[in-house]
C-alpha positions as CSV (number, residue, x, y, z in Angstrom):
1,M,247.3,-95.2,18.9
2,S,246.4,-97.4,21.7
3,L,245.5,-96.5,25.2
4,S,248.9,-98.1,26.4
5,R,251.0,-96.3,24.3
6,L,249.3,-93.0,24.7
7,A,250.1,-93.5,28.6
8,V,253.2,-93.8,27.9
9,L,253.4,-90.3,25.9
10,V,251.7,-88.9,28.5
11,I,253.8,-89.9,30.8
12,C,256.3,-89.8,29.2
13,H,256.0,-86.1,27.7
14,C,254.7,-85.0,31.5
15,L,257.1,-86.6,32.6
16,S,260.3,-84.5,30.4
17,L,261.5,-87.3,29.1
18,T,262.4,-88.4,25.7
19,A,259.1,-91.1,24.5
20,F,260.0,-94.3,23.3
21,D,261.6,-94.3,19.2
22,A,261.0,-97.6,18.7
23,P,258.0,-99.4,19.0
24,A,257.6,-101.3,21.9
25,N,256.9,-105.2,20.1
26,P,259.4,-105.7,17.4
27,L,256.4,-106.2,15.2
28,H,255.6,-102.3,14.0
29,D,252.2,-101.4,15.1
30,A,250.3,-99.9,12.1
31,T,248.2,-98.1,14.6
32,F,250.7,-96.0,16.9
33,E,251.4,-92.9,14.5
34,S,252.8,-90.1,16.0
35,P,251.7,-86.6,15.4
36,A,253.0,-84.3,13.4
37,P,255.1,-81.7,15.1
38,D,254.1,-79.1,14.1
39,K,250.4,-81.3,15.5
40,A,250.6,-81.8,19.3
41,L,248.4,-83.8,21.2
42,D,245.7,-81.7,22.6
43,P,243.7,-83.5,25.3
44,R,240.0,-82.3,24.7
45,T,240.6,-84.4,21.8
46,L,241.5,-87.6,23.5
47,N,237.5,-88.6,23.7
48,W,238.2,-91.9,21.9
49,V,240.6,-93.1,25.1
50,L,236.8,-92.4,27.8
51,P,236.4,-94.4,29.6
52,V,239.5,-94.8,31.9
53,H,239.7,-95.8,35.4
54,S,242.1,-96.1,37.6
55,A,241.9,-99.9,40.3
56,H,244.0,-97.9,42.8
57,L,243.4,-95.2,43.2
58,T,240.2,-93.5,44.6
59,P,239.6,-90.0,46.4
60,G,241.0,-89.1,50.0
61,V,243.7,-87.4,51.8
62,V,246.7,-87.7,50.7
63,P,250.0,-87.2,53.5
64,R,252.5,-84.4,52.7
65,R,255.9,-86.4,51.8
66,A,259.1,-85.9,50.1
67,L,260.5,-87.3,47.0
68,S,263.7,-86.9,45.4
69,L,263.0,-86.9,41.8
70,P,264.9,-84.4,40.3
71,G,264.6,-83.3,36.8
72,I,260.5,-84.3,36.7
73,T,258.4,-81.7,35.1
74,P,255.3,-80.8,38.5
75,L,252.3,-83.2,37.8
76,F,249.0,-83.7,39.5
77,L,246.5,-86.4,39.0
78,V,242.7,-85.5,39.7
79,G,239.7,-87.2,39.1
80,Q,235.6,-86.3,38.1
81,D,234.6,-86.2,42.4
82,P,233.7,-83.0,43.1
83,S,236.7,-83.2,46.1
84,S,238.8,-83.0,43.1
85,L,237.6,-80.3,41.1
86,E,237.7,-78.0,43.6
87,W,240.7,-78.7,44.5
88,L,241.3,-78.4,41.1
89,S,239.4,-74.8,40.6
90,Q,241.9,-73.9,44.1
91,H,245.0,-74.5,42.3
92,A,244.9,-73.1,39.1
93,Q,246.7,-70.5,39.3
94,A,249.3,-72.1,41.9
95,L,249.1,-74.8,39.0
96,Q,249.8,-73.1,36.2
97,D,252.9,-70.8,38.0
98,L,253.6,-74.1,38.3
99,S,253.6,-75.3,34.3
100,A,252.0,-78.5,35.6
101,S,250.7,-80.6,33.9
102,G,247.2,-82.7,34.6
103,L,246.4,-86.7,34.2
104,A,242.4,-87.3,34.6
105,V,243.0,-90.0,36.0
106,E,239.3,-91.8,36.9
107,V,237.0,-90.3,33.5
108,V,233.6,-92.1,32.5
109,D,232.3,-89.9,29.5
110,A,233.5,-86.8,27.3
111,E,231.6,-84.8,29.5
112,A,233.0,-85.6,33.0
113,L,236.3,-84.5,31.0
114,H,234.9,-81.3,29.8
115,R,234.3,-80.6,33.4
116,I,237.2,-81.7,34.8
117,Q,239.6,-79.1,32.2
118,A,237.0,-76.4,33.3
119,A,237.9,-76.4,36.8
120,A,241.5,-75.5,34.9
121,P,241.7,-73.6,31.8
122,G,244.7,-73.4,30.6
123,L,246.4,-76.8,32.2
124,N,246.5,-79.5,29.8
125,I,244.7,-82.2,31.6
126,W,245.3,-85.8,30.2
127,P,242.4,-88.5,30.9
128,V,245.3,-91.5,31.0
129,S,245.7,-94.3,33.9
130,G,247.2,-93.4,37.3
131,D,247.7,-97.1,37.9
132,D,251.5,-97.0,36.9
133,I,252.3,-93.7,38.9
134,A,250.5,-95.0,42.1
135,E,251.8,-98.1,42.0
136,R,256.1,-96.1,41.2
137,L,254.9,-93.9,44.2
138,E,252.4,-95.7,46.7
139,L,249.9,-93.6,46.3
140,E,246.7,-94.4,46.8
141,H,244.2,-91.3,46.3
142,Y,244.1,-87.9,45.0
143,P,243.9,-85.1,43.8
144,V,247.9,-85.0,44.5
145,L,250.7,-82.0,43.1
146,I,254.4,-84.0,42.5
147,T,257.2,-82.1,42.3
148,P,260.9,-83.0,42.3
149,T,261.3,-82.8,46.3
150,G,257.1,-84.2,46.9
151,L,253.9,-84.8,47.1
152,E,251.4,-82.3,48.1
153,Q,247.7,-81.7,48.4
């Protein structure tokens, strides 16, 4: 599965959308295989997509902003930096209560991904570039929580 298709699947999953039914390219990509229905992707096994870099996002302060995204599943973006790990640890229970899904948008290696995931056990945190989301929501920084009604840190 190519990284861009993995990103689409994860983002669609996180935003509660249906993933595409056919490949974007009319020529079937033999490397793309959907997981079997009883074998969902596990974010802890995605080390092969690393490193992940988000060119449009950096750690920093995210001002609270209202959004209107009815129907999306709460989604959070974090990186491997100390402020993201601290934010994730502090907000882990609230994120679980929201059934939020996470994107690790800046991860150099498997060890960094495991540190991120260990900061919030029980949450799914996927290693995926956040550039598309950053562009669409005019985001510059993480960590951030995206809900149907707004952005907050």
